[in-house]
Backbone as a ProteinNet text record, in pm:
[ID]
protein_1_A
[PRIMARY]
MADTHFYEPAKGHGLPHDPFNAIVGPRPIGWISTRGADGSLNLAPYSFFNAFCYTPPIVGFSTTGTEKDSLRNARETGEFAWSLVTRELSEQMNATCAPVPYGTDEFELAGLGKAPSRLIGAPRVAESPVSFECKVSDIIDLKYHDGRPAKGWLVIGEVVAVHISKALLKDGIYDTFNSGVVLRAGGPTAYAAVAPENRFDMTRPR
[TERTIARY]
68.4	-40.6	82.4	41.1	145.5	149.6	7.5	-25	44.5	135.5	221.8	376.4	445.4	567.4	613.5	647.8	708.9	820.1	858.5	1022.6	1072.4	1151	1211.3	1282.5	1317.3	1429.2	1591.1	1533.2	1748.6	1767.6	1656.8	1740.4	1721.5	1740.6	1674.5	1534.7	1510.2	1422.1	1387.1	1503.5	1515.5	1408.8	1454	1405.3	1475.4	1442.4	1562.3	1599.4	1470.6	1505.4	1446.1	1496.3	1403.6	1292.8	1160.7	1028.4	1004.7	1049.6	1017.3	1033.2	1078.1	1085.2	935.3	930.4	797.6	698.1	708.2	576.4	519.9	651.9	560.5	624.1	527.4	561.3	431.2	392.5	492.8	535.5	646.7	659.5	710	711.5	725.8	881.4	944.1	1145	1170.3	1253.1	1256.2	1437.1	1466.2	1478.3	1570.7	1701.4	1752.3	1869.6	1843	1952.9	2007	2144.1	2197.9	2324	2396.4	2499.1	2567.7	2722.3	2757.4	2814.7	2950.8	2962.8	3105.3	3135	3207.7	3187	3043.9	2965.5	2966	2990.2	2982.9	2838.7	2764.3	2611.9	2641.9	2500.4	2515.4	2356.5	2348.1	2159.5	2125.5	2064.9	2053.7	1899.9	1850.6	1755.8	1752.5	1627.8	1654.3	1503.4	1498.9	1354.1	1274.7	1365.4	1308.6	1282.5	1123.8	1084.2	973.3	896	792	718.8	611.7	546.6	510.3	499	488.7	375.7	343.2	314.1	220.8	101.5	120.7	105.8	108.3	115.9	204.5	321.2	400.3	433.7	447.9	463.9	573	568.2	730.2	759.3	883.6	897.2	1013.1	1092.8	1221.7	1237.5	1389	1436.6	1531.2	1535.9	1618.7	1773.7	1906	1946.6	2030.3	2067.3	2112.7	2283	2365.8	2459.7	2568.6	2618.9	2698.6	2643.8	2723.1	2672.6	2688.5	2573.7	2592.3	2608.7	2648.6	2693.7	2533.8	2423.8	2324.7	2312.2	2317.1	2311.8	2450.9	2593.9	2706.9	2623.5	2585.5	2597	2435.9	2354.5	2229.4	2285.7	2384.9	2434.2	2521.3	2582.6	2680.6	2606.1	2469.6	2429.1	2280.5	2189.9	2082.6	1956.1	1984	1883.8	1899.1	1806.3	1770.7	1659	1680.6	1545.6	1521.9	1392	1294.1	1277.5	1295.5	1222.4	1159.5	1019.6	951.5	1012.5	1019.8	1052.5	924	974.8	879.5	891.9	815.9	834.5	940.2	915.2	1000.2	1149.1	1167.1	1296.9	1369.7	1265.8	1293.9	1470.9	1501.7	1662.9	1739.7	1679.3	1798.2	1801.9	1690	1691.9	1762.7	1759.3	1831.3	2023.9	2028.5	2174.5	2217.7	2192.2	2192	2232	2159.4	2213.9	2353.1	2416.8	2575.7	2662.3	2719.1	2875.1	2975.4	2970	3113	3133.8	3268.6	3305.7	3285.8	3271.2	3204.7	3259.5	3172.6	3186.3	3177.3	3151	3059.3	2957.6	2923.8	2809.1	2722	2596.2	2529.3	2414.4	2386.2	2314.3	2366.7	2503	2598.3	2644.2	2620.5	2647.2	2485.8	2386.4	2277.3	2186.1	2298	2210.9	2094.1	2085.1	1999	2085	1893.9	1916.1	1883.2	1985.7	1939.4	1899.6	1754.7	1655.5	1734	1731.3	1798.2	1673.3	1677.9	1593.9	1576.5	1492	1440.9	1500.5	1495.1	1530.6	1597.5	1681.4	1792.2	1939.2	1994.5	2137.3	2140.5	2066.4	2066.8	2018.4	2055	1924.2	1815.2	1730.4	1643.1	1623.5	1585.1	1590.6	1535.7	1557.1	1481.4	1348.7	1418.3	1309.1	1163.5	1194.1	1081.3	977.6	819.3	739.2	702	748.5	684.3	885	847	995.7	926.6	1048.4	1002.3	1166.5	1140.9	1302.9	1266.9	1377.8	1345.1	1461.4	1430.5	1525.1	1555.8	1629.7	1614.3	1596.7	1513.3	1493.1	1502.8	1531.2	1599.8	1688.4	1748	1820.6	1836.8	1781	1748.5	1860.2	1934.8	2008.3	1969.8	1874.2	1807.2	1893	1797.8	1850.4	1721.1	1816.5	1688.1	1631.7	1559.9	1432.1	1522.1	1657.6	1730.1	1792.4	1819.1	1918.8	2069.5	2045.9	2218.4	2174.4	2274.1	2288	2227.9	2164.2	2151.7	2181.4	2293	2358.7	2241	2200.5	2083.2	2039.2	1993.4	1990.9	1855.4	1738.3	1670.5	1705.9	1645	1662.2	1517.9	1468.9	1339.5	1353.7	1304.6	1321	1166.3	1154	1049.9	1071.2	902.5	894	880.2	919.8	931.3	909.9	938.8	910.6	884.5	745	662.8	666.6	737.9	707	653	534.1	457.3	443.6	440.9	436.8	236.1	208.7	68	-17.2	65.4	-15.8	-27.8	-21.9	-44	-177.3	-174.4	-329.1	-431.7	-530.7	-706.1	-753.7	-845.5	-900.6	-896.5	-726.6	-699.3	-609.2	-663.1	-654.3	-528.9	-453.4	-306.9	-323.8	-328.6	-333.6	-270.6	-299.1	-175.8	-168.1	-274.3	-285.6	-217.7	-233.7	-171.2	-45.8	43.4	169.9	299.3	262.1	343.7	417	406.5	514.1	534.7	665.5	761.1	744.1	694.6	693	831.6	856.5	928.2	887.3	877.7	803.4	843	963.6	1042.6	1116.3	1217.9	1252.7	1405.7	1484.7	1610.3	1575.5	1435.5	1446	1345.8	1263.7	1082.4	1067.8	940.2	916	778.7	704.1	555.7	539.2	449.4	421.7	233.3	162.2	37.1	-17.5	-78.3	-197.5	-353.2	-420.2	-555.4	-619	-626.3	-700.6	-670.2	-562	-553.9	-597.9	-707.9	-747.5	-936.8	-943.8	-1077.4	-1088.4	-1189.4	-1277.2	-1345.7	-1297.3	-1449.7	-1443.6	-1547.9	-1588.3	-1573.3	-1491.5	-1440	-1595.9	-1582.8	-1720.6	-1674.1	-1790.4	-1817.3	-1868.7
-126.3	17.1	116.1	235.1	350.8	434.9	436.3	479	428.8	309.4	208.1	241.6	293.9	239.3	84.2	21.3	-104.2	-118.7	-194	-237.1	-397.5	-400.1	-569.3	-531.6	-539.1	-478.1	-524.8	-631.7	-673.2	-617.1	-526.5	-454.2	-297.2	-250.1	-166.6	-87.8	26	78.2	199.1	259	374.1	505.6	476.2	636.8	713.2	783.6	890.4	826.2	805.6	705	565.5	488.7	352.8	347.6	350.2	358.7	255.5	129.7	7.3	45.3	163.2	147	268.9	299.4	435	397.1	298.5	227.9	112.7	55	-4.4	50.7	149.2	226.7	332.2	420.9	424	365.8	285.2	172	244.6	170.1	159.9	179.6	233.4	254.1	174.4	32.7	-50.3	82.3	119.1	196.6	122.7	64.2	-96	-105.9	-142.2	-135.9	-226.8	-215.6	-401.8	-388.4	-462.8	-493.5	-569.1	-548.2	-647.4	-778.6	-820.4	-978.6	-846.1	-757.4	-691.1	-568.9	-552.6	-457.2	-357.8	-325.9	-196.5	-182.1	-83.4	-79.7	1.9	-18.4	45.6	89.6	185.9	186.1	305.9	223.6	260.1	218.2	317.1	304.9	208	115.7	51.8	58.4	104.1	141.8	15.8	-150.4	-240.8	-321.7	-296.9	-304.8	-325.6	-464.7	-497.2	-561.3	-601.1	-731.2	-828.7	-956.8	-1090.9	-1151.6	-1177.8	-1226.7	-1185	-1222.1	-1164.2	-1263.2	-1417.3	-1539.4	-1593.9	-1613.7	-1485.9	-1375.7	-1231.7	-1170.2	-1139.1	-1137.8	-1161.9	-1012.1	-976.3	-871.2	-873.1	-794.9	-835.9	-697.6	-718.7	-630.5	-627.5	-644.9	-653.7	-508.6	-558.9	-515.7	-514.1	-509.2	-494.7	-427	-492.9	-465.4	-516.4	-462.8	-532.9	-555.1	-635.6	-679.5	-568	-487.8	-384.8	-467.4	-275.5	-378.6	-442.7	-344.8	-455.9	-600.3	-611.4	-738.7	-834.1	-778.9	-848.4	-842.6	-749.2	-788.6	-912.7	-896	-960.6	-1142.7	-1123.6	-1275.1	-1299	-1222.3	-1271.8	-1262.2	-1176.5	-1186.3	-1258.2	-1237.8	-1282.4	-1215.6	-1088	-989.5	-847.2	-830.9	-651.5	-588.7	-447.9	-382	-305.1	-278.9	-166.5	-39.7	87.8	182.9	300.1	346.6	437	556.3	534.5	699.6	816.2	896.7	979.5	1124.2	1187.9	1346.5	1443.7	1435.4	1506.9	1417.8	1305.7	1273.1	1188.6	1245.4	1222	1290.5	1365.4	1435.1	1373.7	1325.5	1251.2	1101	1059.6	915.8	978.2	1029.3	1077.1	1059.2	1114	1130.4	1022.1	918.8	736.5	685.1	740.9	710.8	711.8	809.6	826.7	715.2	709.9	573.7	639.3	502	544.9	457.4	423.4	322.6	211.1	73.7	2.9	36.2	14.6	85.6	227.1	305.1	410.7	408	486.6	462.9	580.3	562.8	597.4	699.8	645.4	669.1	824.3	810	934.1	1049.3	972	1084.2	1191.4	1129.8	1168.5	1304.2	1272	1286	1206.6	1069.3	1038.2	897.4	911.1	871.9	736.6	661.2	513.2	427.2	354.2	318.7	191.3	109.2	-31.8	-149.4	-237.1	-325.6	-409.1	-485.7	-558.8	-741.2	-776	-879.7	-931.4	-827.9	-849.2	-742.5	-717.7	-678.8	-533.3	-531.7	-416.7	-332.6	-173.7	-76.4	-19.5	73.3	112.2	286.9	354.7	472.5	545.2	636.6	653.5	782.2	870.5	904.5	868.2	742.1	687.3	642.3	663.6	681.3	490.8	372.3	251.4	202.2	68.5	35.5	-140.1	-236.5	-379.5	-431.7	-548.6	-634.2	-750.4	-764.9	-894.1	-1031.3	-1119.8	-1233	-1321.2	-1305.2	-1315.1	-1483.9	-1514.2	-1629.6	-1707.9	-1582.1	-1662.8	-1550.5	-1579.5	-1493.7	-1542.4	-1474.5	-1549.3	-1469.1	-1553.4	-1490.5	-1493.1	-1355.8	-1270.7	-1390	-1469.3	-1506.1	-1467.2	-1445.8	-1435.8	-1530.6	-1539.3	-1652.4	-1788.6	-1746.8	-1884.2	-1942.2	-1869.9	-1894.7	-1871.2	-1800.3	-1692.2	-1600.7	-1568.1	-1435.1	-1317.3	-1258.1	-1157.9	-995.6	-1047.5	-951.4	-905.1	-964.6	-929.8	-1019.4	-932.9	-1032.3	-924.9	-1062.9	-1014.9	-1087.2	-981	-1091.2	-1078.2	-1171.3	-1199.6	-1179.2	-1158.6	-1179.4	-1165.3	-1246.4	-1298.6	-1138.6	-1074.3	-932	-1024.6	-1020.2	-1064.5	-990.5	-850.7	-708.9	-606.8	-526.9	-436.3	-296.9	-225.7	-93.4	34.1	78.9	195.6	292.5	390	528.8	511.2	530.7	507	659.4	752.3	889.5	859.6	708.2	703.5	570.3	543.2	444.4	523.8	513.4	556.2	450.6	455.5	358.6	214.6	213.4	85.4	40	122.2	127.7	169.5	140.8	229.6	350.6	435.5	553.9	554.8	510.5	524.4	662.5	721.4	852.1	954.3	969.9	1039.8	1002.1	937	870.9	936.6	1010.4	1097.1	1011.1	922.5	821.6	874.5	839.6	865.5	682.5	769.2	617	627.8	593.8	554.9	581.7	719.1	715.7	713.9	667	606.5	755.1	752.4	851.8	864.5	948.4	986.4	1034.7	1152.5	1223	1252.6	1165.6	1186.5	1088.5	1150.8	1064.3	1125.4	1058.5	1084	1060.9	1113.9	1129.9	1060.1	1031	957.4	1083.7	1128.4	1214.3	1158.7	1208	1189.5	1215.3	1351.4	1360.2	1277.7	1193.9	1061	977.1	945.4	785.3	819.5	693.3	685.3	514.6	523.7	358.1	290.1	166.9	14	-108.6	-162.7	-260.8	-377.5	-498.5	-582.9	-701.3	-734	-814.5	-965.6	-981.1	-1177.8	-1257.8
30.4	52.3	0.1	-89.8	-112.1	30.8	70.3	224.4	367.2	378.7	420.4	428.5	558.5	544.8	583.1	506.8	524.9	567.3	650.3	622.1	722.8	641.3	757.5	804.3	931.1	1052.8	991.7	935.5	904.2	827.6	773.2	624.8	645.2	769.4	766.7	781	835.3	860.2	744.1	746.3	675.6	679	800.2	834	974.5	1011.4	1055.3	1188.5	1258.7	1373.5	1377.8	1432.5	1459.9	1559.6	1470.1	1517.7	1593.6	1624.8	1713.9	1851.1	1916.9	2066.9	2082.9	1943.6	2003.8	1934.6	1889	1845	1950.2	2058.3	2153.5	2258.5	2287.6	2384	2399.1	2488.8	2613.7	2740.9	2728.9	2871.2	2943.8	3100.3	3212.6	3204.4	3265.5	3287.5	3413.1	3389.8	3470.7	3547.5	3633.1	3745.4	3823.7	3809.1	3836.4	3884.7	4070	4180.8	4224.3	4191	4242	4268.4	4360.2	4418.3	4414.3	4351.5	4320.2	4423.6	4434.4	4476.4	4538	4507.4	4599.4	4656.6	4690.9	4768.3	4660.7	4535.3	4459.8	4381.4	4422.1	4370.2	4211.9	4201.7	4022.3	4059.8	3926.4	3941.4	3800.8	3764	3623.1	3545.4	3456	3394.4	3277.5	3257.3	3136.4	3078	2947.6	2849.5	2834.6	2874.1	2786.1	2977.8	2990.1	3159.1	3168.8	3235.8	3232.1	3351.5	3363.8	3426.2	3380.4	3449.4	3325.7	3408.5	3518.2	3642.7	3738.8	3789.8	3865.3	4032.8	3986.9	4071.7	4080.6	4113.8	4156.7	4071.2	4173.3	4099.7	4016.5	3892	3860.9	3686.3	3745.1	3636	3594.9	3495.3	3412.6	3356.1	3275.7	3223.1	3188.3	3024.9	2923	2893.2	2864.1	2835.6	2698	2622.1	2529.9	2450	2358.5	2322.6	2341.4	2518.9	2623	2668.1	2782.4	2925.4	3013.6	3033.3	3176.3	3293.3	3416	3520.5	3594.8	3556.7	3608.1	3598.2	3507.6	3475.7	3523.2	3540.1	3590.1	3734.6	3826.5	3949.4	3943.2	3858.6	3910.2	3875.9	3745.7	3741.2	3924.4	4004.7	4117.1	4193.9	4249.9	4314.1	4371.9	4281	4222.1	4289.1	4285.5	4348.6	4246.8	4250.3	4225.5	4264.6	4248.5	4296.6	4204.7	4195.6	4121.8	4168.9	4144.7	4184.4	4100.5	4098.2	4021.4	3992.9	3853	3834.5	3774.4	3883.7	3879.8	3796.9	3798.4	3686.4	3814.1	3969.9	4021.2	4022.9	3978	4006	3868.6	3754.3	3580.5	3592.4	3585.6	3587.9	3634.8	3754	3814.5	3803.7	3724.9	3687.7	3512	3447.2	3322.9	3385.5	3501.5	3515.4	3557.5	3612.2	3605.5	3499.4	3372	3248.6	3181.1	3254.5	3270.3	3213.9	3136.5	3082.6	3181	3307.7	3397.4	3412.5	3512.1	3521.9	3578.3	3590.1	3709.4	3843	3948.6	4061.7	4124.1	4005.1	4039.1	4082.1	4209.1	4271.2	4190	4138.2	4084.6	4178.9	4284.7	4330.6	4416.4	4417.6	4513.1	4340.6	4260	4109.6	4105.2	4114.5	4040.5	4209	4357.3	4429.7	4508	4494.2	4564.6	4664.1	4783.6	4895.3	4865	4980	4944.8	5097.5	5048.7	5092.4	5147.3	5247.4	5297.4	5268.7	5169.3	5148.4	5253.1	5274.5	5368	5381.3	5243.1	5177.8	5111.5	5029.2	4953.3	5016	4897.7	4953.4	4911.9	4798.9	4721.9	4737.7	4767.2	4835.3	4744.2	4730.5	4690.2	4627.4	4570.2	4553.4	4697.8	4776.4	4871.4	4845.7	4725.7	4751.5	4597.4	4571.6	4534.5	4583	4549.1	4577.2	4647.3	4515.9	4507.5	4484.6	4547.8	4491.8	4511.5	4429.4	4420.8	4494.4	4606.9	4610.1	4503.5	4455.1	4346.9	4332.4	4342.6	4370	4191.3	4158.5	4020.5	3995.2	3908	3883.8	3701.9	3664.5	3540.9	3412.8	3338.1	3271.4	3152.1	3089.5	2914.1	2797.2	2768.5	2641.8	2514.9	2489.7	2335.3	2238.6	2113.9	2001.2	1909.8	1765	1630.7	1600.6	1511.1	1536.6	1480	1414.2	1404.8	1447.3	1583.1	1694.9	1720.4	1623	1654.9	1748.9	1874.1	1924.1	1905.4	2019	1971.1	2045.9	2153.6	2183.6	2280.7	2353.9	2475.3	2554.7	2710.7	2764.7	2897.5	2914.8	2990.9	3092.1	3215.6	3385.1	3400.2	3469.9	3497.5	3640.7	3713.8	3914	3928.1	4105.6	4110.9	4234.3	4274.5	4328.7	4512.5	4578	4691.4	4811	4798.9	4879.1	4763	4844.8	4816.7	4920.4	4828.3	4936.8	4870.1	4912.4	4848.8	4986.4	4885.7	5005.8	5050.4	5127.7	5196.9	5119.6	5067.7	4976.5	4844.6	4831.5	4692.1	4678.3	4833.4	4826.2	4890.4	4815.6	4843.2	4846.4	4990.1	5017.3	4974.3	4973.7	4963.7	4814.9	4746.1	4609.1	4555.2	4460.7	4447.4	4321.4	4363.4	4268.4	4148.3	4037.6	3935	3892.4	3841.4	3793.8	3872.6	3975.1	4103.5	4113	4072	4114.5	4048.2	3961.3	3848.7	3824.1	3745.5	3688.4	3524.8	3560.3	3379.9	3321.7	3191	3103.3	2955.5	2907.4	2815.3	2664.6	2591.9	2490.2	2341.2	2320.7	2212	2175.1	2052.3	1991.1	2108.8	2047.7	2132.3	2265.4	2283.5	2440.4	2451.7	2414.2	2408.5	2568.6	2658.2	2769.1	2781	2837.5	2880.6	3032.4	3058.1	3217.6	3227	3300.7	3369.1	3458.1	3387.5	3472.1	3428.7	3604.1	3628.2	3480.3	3408.4	3305.7	3156.3	3153.4	3099.9	3105.4	3234.8	3233.1	3142.1	3124.4	3078.5	3119.7	3153.1	3238.8	3095.4	3075.8	3031.5	3114.5	3117.3	3201.3	3072.7	3093.5	3017.3	2962.8	2917.3	2905	2971.7	3022.2	3114.4	3042.8
[MASK]
++++++++++++++++++++++++++++++++++++++++++++++++++++++++++++++++++++++++++++++++++++++++++++++++++++++++++++++++++++++++++++++++++++++++++++++++++++++++++++++++++++++++++++++++++++++++++++++++++++++++++++++

């Protein structure tokens, strides 16, 4: 069709920027903190992050290209923590994107506090209103459909502890639309924020 842009990813997209990230979005940000076997701390945001199961609660983040510090630490200790990125924390989150040597404390780099976890060794972002403590259940080497390695890894973890600011619980219900959550919207600089005016409701058929 003349009014449709078609491409095969293996042959290139022919556009100024790969649209894949923008199409599959906006996506939650995996702000992942880990502790290495030597005690080194790492904090980094991942735009490939999501939830995969209710019972048990399972989340995962993906790292591509080279083996990042988060992947190294998660392999060594079998643990990671996730913290919610809010609009107020977006600049600090962006600061933790910086390519710095292993062992650099991104908490200190971004001026963030460390909240101790209860069940794992990695700290959480103290300023974040929501965080998960996770234990690694699997690390998957991503592959092309023909079995070739894709230079990517999916780290999957069971959520073993949850921390929620009581300010975000309205009559016991988590208030997503007033959480200030920031999402990755694709493109080199685009982000999105959730607000109450974005909400609409539908009842699923039974």
